Phi, psi and omega in degrees: 000131181285140180244125176243133177261171176302323178294322177299313181300316182293332183279345181292153173301149191306308184293321177300316181294319177302312181298316183293307186293324178295336179273347185300322181289351184088207182288140183232157179290146175255115181227146170260126179263120180257132178221167177225139177281165179303332179273004177095353179296136184261153179222147180218134182214140179278135179230143175240017187251008182295139180214152178279130181243346180170155183249344182216087004284166181285115182234135174232152179236154167226155179247125177267155175287164182306142183266028177289342172237162182302130176239105187296320179300312182296315181298316180295316182298318179292328184289319182243357171079001183229153178201167178236149171248129184230121179300143181267120173292141179306321183295342182247023183298319181297318178296320179296316181296327181298335179294345180281353176295154185276073178284147174292161183290351176276355181249131176270125176295334174304309182289314187291329186255003172085030176249161181250123177281128181236120175261127187232137170053037175076006181285136190276008177239146185277137170270164174265113184300330183279353183280138179281347177211122183229146185230131174259126184234150174245131183298127179257314182199164176223149184229107177297141178249153190302335182270007178098349175283167183225129173273119178257127181252126181236147174269137181281120179253331182215143172226130175237131181209157172295141186304323184290351182287330191263116176279167183297333182268007179092351177285159182254136176265084184291330178296322180294334180278344184073028181287138179270158167233166187239140169242136181061220182265337192215013179260122179249134188231145170283150181261130177268156175304137187277163163267120184250147181233153177286177181301129184281132178228144179304138178076004181229098185294134184299141174244145180296139178283000000 
C-alpha cells in the first residue's frame, strides 16, 4: 500500500495535488446551488460539498471556495439570505459541470447551460426545474475556515421531490431519481440501488433489509 505524508502532498504539482486531494473523501453529492442577486439576476453553480448537519431542526451545509476573488453564489446568498440545492440528474451532468465555467455576473448559468429557473411559493431563490429533488434553504450562520473557505449553514424551509423518491420509512430512493454523485473534481457517476441494513446494535451483526 502506498503511503503519502503531508509533506508528499505539499510537494506535488498544484493540479496533481488538487486532483488527488479532491478525490480523498470518495463519492460526494452533486448539487446545483441556485441564487438570485438583488436586481433579480439568477446564478447557478455546481457544488460537491453539501453535507447533513442536523435533522431537528433540519440543517444542511455547503462549503464555498475562498472569497479572495468574486464568488457570485456567495455574494447573492449573502445579499438575500436564501439559496437552493438541486440534485443533478445523471443525464444532465455535462450541463451541470458547465456551470463551473467562469461566466461574468451579467450572464445567467441557467440560460447559458440549459437549465430552467423556477421560483416557487414566494421563495426568493430559483430552483432548477429539471432537478428531481430541490431544497430551499435560508442562511443561518457561516464559519470561516483557516484556508479561506467558508462553511455556510442553512435551515431547510422547502423540499420538492418526485413522489417515487420517498419510501414509507422516510428514506430516499436516490437511485430511482437518477441522481448523480461526484468523484474528485470532474467525475460524475450514476447511483446504483443500495444495500441497506437495519439499525446497528452491539452483539447483533447487521443483516441486509
